[in-house]
Residue, then its C-alpha position, 0 to 999 in steps of 0.5 A: m498523525v499515523a504512527p511510523v510504519e516499520s514492518l511489512e505487516s504494518i504496511v499491509q494493515w495500513l493499506r487495508a485500513e485506507l481501503a476500508v475508509v475509501f470503500d466504507r467497509p470493515i477492515g476485515d472485508i479487505d482481503p490483502s491477497a484479493s486482486f485490486a479488481q476484486l476489491g474494486v480498486d481503480s487507478g485513482t484509488l491505487t494512486h491514492l494508496a501509492v502517494g499515501l505510502e510515499d508520504l508515510l514511508g518517505i520513499e518514492l514509488d515508480p508509478d509504472i511498477v505500482a500499476d503492474l501490482k495486483t494485490v495489497d500484499a504485492l504493493a506492501v511487499h514492493a513498498h517495504g522493499v523500496r523502504l529497506d533499500r532506501l534505509a540501506s543507502p548511505 
């Protein structure tokens, strides 16, 4: 079981680790500011990442917004914001 993800940085690291596994590359090769296209992320992999984040963070991500995000950093920022909004809601 993955430890709880609390910070933006931990979300970035989780995403990098997931992509490292998917592409069988060292995590250091996953540049969070590189575009998904540069990393070789297709729509199926992006869906895998989004579903994983939803499960990990206990949130629901809008697939239309996720599809418009271009980098690991952008996806992490969005997911972190959704999580913070969820935690702030009564």
